[in-house]
Gaussian input, Z-matrix of N, CA and C with variables (Angstrom, degrees):
# hf/3-21g

backbone

0 1
 N
 C     1     B1
 C     2     B2     1     A1
 N     3     B3     2     A2     1     D1
 C     4     B4     3     A3     2     D2
 C     5     B5     4     A4     3     D3
 N     6     B6     5     A5     4     D4
 C     7     B7     6     A6     5     D5
 C     8     B8     7     A7     6     D6
 N     9     B9     8     A8     7     D7
 C    10    B10     9     A9     8     D8
 C    11    B11    10    A10     9     D9
 N    12    B12    11    A11    10    D10
 C    13    B13    12    A12    11    D11
 C    14    B14    13    A13    12    D12
 N    15    B15    14    A14    13    D13
 C    16    B16    15    A15    14    D14
 C    17    B17    16    A16    15    D15
 N    18    B18    17    A17    16    D16
 C    19    B19    18    A18    17    D17
 C    20    B20    19    A19    18    D18
 N    21    B21    20    A20    19    D19
 C    22    B22    21    A21    20    D20
 C    23    B23    22    A22    21    D21
 N    24    B24    23    A23    22    D22
 C    25    B25    24    A24    23    D23
 C    26    B26    25    A25    24    D24
 N    27    B27    26    A26    25    D25
 C    28    B28    27    A27    26    D26
 C    29    B29    28    A28    27    D27
 N    30    B30    29    A29    28    D28
 C    31    B31    30    A30    29    D29
 C    32    B32    31    A31    30    D30
 N    33    B33    32    A32    31    D31
 C    34    B34    33    A33    32    D32
 C    35    B35    34    A34    33    D33
 N    36    B36    35    A35    34    D34
 C    37    B37    36    A36    35    D35
 C    38    B38    37    A37    36    D36
 N    39    B39    38    A38    37    D37
 C    40    B40    39    A39    38    D38
 C    41    B41    40    A40    39    D39
 N    42    B42    41    A41    40    D40
 C    43    B43    42    A42    41    D41
 C    44    B44    43    A43    42    D42
 N    45    B45    44    A44    43    D43
 C    46    B46    45    A45    44    D44
 C    47    B47    46    A46    45    D45
 N    48    B48    47    A47    46    D46
 C    49    B49    48    A48    47    D47
 C    50    B50    49    A49    48    D48
 N    51    B51    50    A50    49    D49
 C    52    B52    51    A51    50    D50
 C    53    B53    52    A52    51    D51
 N    54    B54    53    A53    52    D52
 C    55    B55    54    A54    53    D53
 C    56    B56    55    A55    54    D54
 N    57    B57    56    A56    55    D55
 C    58    B58    57    A57    56    D56
 C    59    B59    58    A58    57    D57
 N    60    B60    59    A59    58    D58
 C    61    B61    60    A60    59    D59
 C    62    B62    61    A61    60    D60
 N    63    B63    62    A62    61    D61
 C    64    B64    63    A63    62    D62
 C    65    B65    64    A64    63    D63
 N    66    B66    65    A65    64    D64
 C    67    B67    66    A66    65    D65
 C    68    B68    67    A67    66    D66
 N    69    B69    68    A68    67    D67
 C    70    B70    69    A69    68    D68
 C    71    B71    70    A70    69    D69
 N    72    B72    71    A71    70    D70
 C    73    B73    72    A72    71    D71
 C    74    B74    73    A73    72    D72
 N    75    B75    74    A74    73    D73
 C    76    B76    75    A75    74    D74
 C    77    B77    76    A76    75    D75
 N    78    B78    77    A77    76    D76
 C    79    B79    78    A78    77    D77
 C    80    B80    79    A79    78    D78
 N    81    B81    80    A80    79    D79
 C    82    B82    81    A81    80    D80
 C    83    B83    82    A82    81    D81
 N    84    B84    83    A83    82    D82
 C    85    B85    84    A84    83    D83
 C    86    B86    85    A85    84    D84
 N    87    B87    86    A86    85    D85
 C    88    B88    87    A87    86    D86
 C    89    B89    88    A88    87    D87
 N    90    B90    89    A89    88    D88
 C    91    B91    90    A90    89    D89
 C    92    B92    91    A91    90    D90
 N    93    B93    92    A92    91    D91
 C    94    B94    93    A93    92    D92
 C    95    B95    94    A94    93    D93
 N    96    B96    95    A95    94    D94
 C    97    B97    96    A96    95    D95
 C    98    B98    97    A97    96    D96
 N    99    B99    98    A98    97    D97
 C   100   B100    99    A99    98    D98
 C   101   B101   100   A100    99    D99
 N   102   B102   101   A101   100   D100
 C   103   B103   102   A102   101   D101
 C   104   B104   103   A103   102   D102
 N   105   B105   104   A104   103   D103
 C   106   B106   105   A105   104   D104
 C   107   B107   106   A106   105   D105
 N   108   B108   107   A107   106   D106
 C   109   B109   108   A108   107   D107
 C   110   B110   109   A109   108   D108
 N   111   B111   110   A110   109   D109
 C   112   B112   111   A111   110   D110
 C   113   B113   112   A112   111   D111
 N   114   B114   113   A113   112   D112
 C   115   B115   114   A114   113   D113
 C   116   B116   115   A115   114   D114
 N   117   B117   116   A116   115   D115
 C   118   B118   117   A117   116   D116
 C   119   B119   118   A118   117   D117
 N   120   B120   119   A119   118   D118
 C   121   B121   120   A120   119   D119
 C   122   B122   121   A121   120   D120
 N   123   B123   122   A122   121   D121
 C   124   B124   123   A123   122   D122
 C   125   B125   124   A124   123   D123
 N   126   B126   125   A125   124   D124
 C   127   B127   126   A126   125   D125
 C   128   B128   127   A127   126   D126
 N   129   B129   128   A128   127   D127
 C   130   B130   129   A129   128   D128
 C   131   B131   130   A130   129   D129
 N   132   B132   131   A131   130   D130
 C   133   B133   132   A132   131   D131
 C   134   B134   133   A133   132   D132
 N   135   B135   134   A134   133   D133
 C   136   B136   135   A135   134   D134
 C   137   B137   136   A136   135   D135
 N   138   B138   137   A137   136   D136
 C   139   B139   138   A138   137   D137
 C   140   B140   139   A139   138   D138
 N   141   B141   140   A140   139   D139
 C   142   B142   141   A141   140   D140
 C   143   B143   142   A142   141   D141
 N   144   B144   143   A143   142   D142
 C   145   B145   144   A144   143   D143
 C   146   B146   145   A145   144   D144
 N   147   B147   146   A146   145   D145
 C   148   B148   147   A147   146   D146
 C   149   B149   148   A148   147   D147
 N   150   B150   149   A149   148   D148
 C   151   B151   150   A150   149   D149
 C   152   B152   151   A151   150   D150
 N   153   B153   152   A152   151   D151
 C   154   B154   153   A153   152   D152
 C   155   B155   154   A154   153   D153
 N   156   B156   155   A155   154   D154
 C   157   B157   156   A156   155   D155
 C   158   B158   157   A157   156   D156
 N   159   B159   158   A158   157   D157
 C   160   B160   159   A159   158   D158
 C   161   B161   160   A160   159   D159
 N   162   B162   161   A161   160   D160
 C   163   B163   162   A162   161   D161
 C   164   B164   163   A163   162   D162
 N   165   B165   164   A164   163   D163
 C   166   B166   165   A165   164   D164
 C   167   B167   166   A166   165   D165
 N   168   B168   167   A167   166   D166
 C   169   B169   168   A168   167   D167
 C   170   B170   169   A169   168   D168

   B1=1.4360
   B2=1.5256
   B3=1.3166
   B4=1.4553
   B5=1.5111
   B6=1.3219
   B7=1.4524
   B8=1.5189
   B9=1.3187
   B10=1.4540
   B11=1.5331
   B12=1.3399
   B13=1.4624
   B14=1.5250
   B15=1.3322
   B16=1.4666
   B17=1.5314
   B18=1.3279
   B19=1.4528
   B20=1.5261
   B21=1.3164
   B22=1.4697
   B23=1.5222
   B24=1.3202
   B25=1.4627
   B26=1.5097
   B27=1.3129
   B28=1.4571
   B29=1.5217
   B30=1.3210
   B31=1.4568
   B32=1.5237
   B33=1.3238
   B34=1.4520
   B35=1.5198
   B36=1.3390
   B37=1.4604
   B38=1.5311
   B39=1.3054
   B40=1.4619
   B41=1.5295
   B42=1.3492
   B43=1.4780
   B44=1.5310
   B45=1.3361
   B46=1.4717
   B47=1.5230
   B48=1.3337
   B49=1.4606
   B50=1.5288
   B51=1.3347
   B52=1.4647
   B53=1.5298
   B54=1.3232
   B55=1.4691
   B56=1.5237
   B57=1.3274
   B58=1.4651
   B59=1.5277
   B60=1.3304
   B61=1.4665
   B62=1.5281
   B63=1.3173
   B64=1.4678
   B65=1.5295
   B66=1.3298
   B67=1.4719
   B68=1.5224
   B69=1.3259
   B70=1.4643
   B71=1.5225
   B72=1.3264
   B73=1.4604
   B74=1.5274
   B75=1.3161
   B76=1.4680
   B77=1.5307
   B78=1.3236
   B79=1.4668
   B80=1.5257
   B81=1.3270
   B82=1.4618
   B83=1.5278
   B84=1.3150
   B85=1.4517
   B86=1.5190
   B87=1.3369
   B88=1.4648
   B89=1.5275
   B90=1.3239
   B91=1.4580
   B92=1.5233
   B93=1.3421
   B94=1.4631
   B95=1.5250
   B96=1.3302
   B97=1.4615
   B98=1.5221
   B99=1.3316
   B100=1.4642
   B101=1.5240
   B102=1.3129
   B103=1.4625
   B104=1.5211
   B105=1.3442
   B106=1.4541
   B107=1.5211
   B108=1.3246
   B109=1.4668
   B110=1.5258
   B111=1.3394
   B112=1.4579
   B113=1.5166
   B114=1.3229
   B115=1.4659
   B116=1.5250
   B117=1.3179
   B118=1.4730
   B119=1.5239
   B120=1.3328
   B121=1.4607
   B122=1.5225
   B123=1.3094
   B124=1.4604
   B125=1.5213
   B126=1.3162
   B127=1.4572
   B128=1.5155
   B129=1.3211
   B130=1.4598
   B131=1.5168
   B132=1.3194
   B133=1.4632
   B134=1.5196
   B135=1.3245
   B136=1.4647
   B137=1.5183
   B138=1.3149
   B139=1.4610
   B140=1.5259
   B141=1.3276
   B142=1.4564
   B143=1.5228
   B144=1.3193
   B145=1.4611
   B146=1.5300
   B147=1.3322
   B148=1.4614
   B149=1.5398
   B150=1.3245
   B151=1.4694
   B152=1.5233
   B153=1.3263
   B154=1.4694
   B155=1.5231
   B156=1.3273
   B157=1.4644
   B158=1.5298
   B159=1.3136
   B160=1.4688
   B161=1.5195
   B162=1.3195
   B163=1.4640
   B164=1.5245
   B165=1.3180
   B166=1.4677
   B167=1.5220
   B168=1.3200
   B169=1.4689
   B170=1.5045
   A1=108.69
   A2=115.00
   A3=122.19
   A4=108.71
   A5=114.78
   A6=120.22
   A7=108.97
   A8=116.26
   A9=123.06
   A10=107.32
   A11=116.33
   A12=120.49
   A13=109.12
   A14=116.58
   A15=119.50
   A16=111.68
   A17=116.55
   A18=122.42
   A19=108.39
   A20=116.60
   A21=120.82
   A22=109.07
   A23=116.05
   A24=122.53
   A25=115.40
   A26=118.52
   A27=120.99
   A28=113.99
   A29=116.83
   A30=120.10
   A31=109.45
   A32=116.33
   A33=120.31
   A34=114.86
   A35=117.48
   A36=118.39
   A37=111.01
   A38=115.33
   A39=121.35
   A40=110.93
   A41=119.47
   A42=118.09
   A43=112.94
   A44=117.30
   A45=120.17
   A46=110.07
   A47=116.77
   A48=120.94
   A49=110.22
   A50=116.82
   A51=121.10
   A52=111.09
   A53=116.86
   A54=121.04
   A55=110.30
   A56=116.98
   A57=120.54
   A58=109.88
   A59=117.03
   A60=120.36
   A61=110.80
   A62=116.90
   A63=120.76
   A64=111.08
   A65=116.98
   A66=120.32
   A67=111.49
   A68=116.81
   A69=119.29
   A70=111.32
   A71=116.56
   A72=121.60
   A73=112.58
   A74=117.85
   A75=120.29
   A76=113.58
   A77=117.05
   A78=119.37
   A79=110.35
   A80=117.28
   A81=120.68
   A82=111.30
   A83=116.15
   A84=122.00
   A85=114.93
   A86=117.53
   A87=120.09
   A88=109.01
   A89=115.23
   A90=121.29
   A91=112.56
   A92=116.97
   A93=120.53
   A94=109.37
   A95=115.52
   A96=121.57
   A97=108.20
   A98=116.35
   A99=121.51
   A100=107.90
   A101=116.04
   A102=121.86
   A103=108.85
   A104=117.00
   A105=122.11
   A106=108.61
   A107=116.26
   A108=121.05
   A109=111.34
   A110=117.19
   A111=121.17
   A112=113.02
   A113=116.83
   A114=120.09
   A115=111.62
   A116=116.73
   A117=123.92
   A118=112.06
   A119=114.43
   A120=119.56
   A121=110.10
   A122=114.33
   A123=121.71
   A124=106.81
   A125=116.90
   A126=120.22
   A127=107.23
   A128=115.70
   A129=121.50
   A130=108.52
   A131=116.60
   A132=121.70
   A133=107.23
   A134=115.89
   A135=119.17
   A136=111.14
   A137=114.66
   A138=122.85
   A139=107.26
   A140=116.85
   A141=120.30
   A142=114.04
   A143=117.26
   A144=120.09
   A145=110.99
   A146=116.09
   A147=120.86
   A148=111.23
   A149=116.47
   A150=120.73
   A151=108.98
   A152=116.08
   A153=120.70
   A154=109.14
   A155=115.32
   A156=120.55
   A157=110.12
   A158=117.27
   A159=121.44
   A160=111.12
   A161=117.34
   A162=121.31
   A163=112.49
   A164=116.56
   A165=120.33
   A166=112.57
   A167=117.71
   A168=121.42
   A169=112.24
   D1=139.15
   D2=176.88
   D3=-128.81
   D4=170.46
   D5=179.36
   D6=-139.98
   D7=148.16
   D8=177.98
   D9=-136.79
   D10=146.41
   D11=179.92
   D12=-126.41
   D13=84.54
   D14=-179.52
   D15=-78.44
   D16=150.77
   D17=174.15
   D18=-76.96
   D19=130.56
   D20=177.48
   D21=-121.15
   D22=39.00
   D23=-175.94
   D24=-65.41
   D25=-16.05
   D26=179.29
   D27=-78.34
   D28=-6.53
   D29=-179.56
   D30=-76.79
   D31=140.76
   D32=-171.94
   D33=-99.65
   D34=-24.54
   D35=-173.72
   D36=-148.73
   D37=168.37
   D38=178.10
   D39=-58.25
   D40=-41.95
   D41=176.61
   D42=-58.96
   D43=-33.98
   D44=176.19
   D45=-60.96
   D46=-43.73
   D47=179.46
   D48=-62.58
   D49=-39.61
   D50=-179.83
   D51=-63.23
   D52=-40.59
   D53=179.66
   D54=-65.16
   D55=-45.74
   D56=179.92
   D57=-63.24
   D58=-43.86
   D59=179.49
   D60=-60.11
   D61=-43.73
   D62=-179.52
   D63=-64.17
   D64=-43.19
   D65=-179.31
   D66=-66.07
   D67=-39.79
   D68=178.58
   D69=-67.28
   D70=-40.94
   D71=-176.11
   D72=-59.85
   D73=-34.01
   D74=-176.95
   D75=-87.64
   D76=-3.19
   D77=179.51
   D78=-71.68
   D79=140.09
   D80=178.39
   D81=-56.86
   D82=132.62
   D83=176.99
   D84=92.14
   D85=-14.15
   D86=179.84
   D87=-78.84
   D88=127.29
   D89=-176.89
   D90=-101.63
   D91=-34.42
   D92=-177.15
   D93=-158.70
   D94=141.61
   D95=176.76
   D96=-130.33
   D97=131.32
   D98=175.62
   D99=-128.06
   D100=114.06
   D101=179.27
   D102=-93.12
   D103=144.17
   D104=177.49
   D105=-133.71
   D106=102.23
   D107=-178.29
   D108=-66.59
   D109=-32.50
   D110=-178.74
   D111=-63.94
   D112=-40.06
   D113=179.91
   D114=-102.81
   D115=5.97
   D116=-177.98
   D117=45.79
   D118=52.67
   D119=177.68
   D120=-139.66
   D121=165.26
   D122=175.79
   D123=-133.37
   D124=135.42
   D125=172.84
   D126=-105.26
   D127=123.33
   D128=-177.00
   D129=-119.64
   D130=119.28
   D131=174.10
   D132=-97.28
   D133=133.90
   D134=-175.39
   D135=-146.38
   D136=158.50
   D137=176.39
   D138=-84.91
   D139=111.02
   D140=-175.98
   D141=-73.09
   D142=-2.32
   D143=172.64
   D144=-88.16
   D145=-11.62
   D146=-177.71
   D147=-109.31
   D148=-38.24
   D149=-177.58
   D150=-144.28
   D151=-179.31
   D152=-179.49
   D153=-137.40
   D154=166.52
   D155=177.46
   D156=-60.49
   D157=-35.14
   D158=178.33
   D159=-61.75
   D160=-40.95
   D161=179.61
   D162=-68.00
   D163=-24.11
   D164=-177.73
   D165=-88.25
   D166=-12.43
   D167=-177.68
   D168=-76.91

């Protein structure tokens, strides 16, 4: 398992964060997603045998 914390600063509102979180959560290999509107980041834990940080960007 690996984790990546991409910047999601281009998102404008809480609903935007919810949409991104939902889309990431259903991607193959994604185990957990934690969005943080305050720091405009998302922490994504994923199975690196199924997907990669590049695929999640």
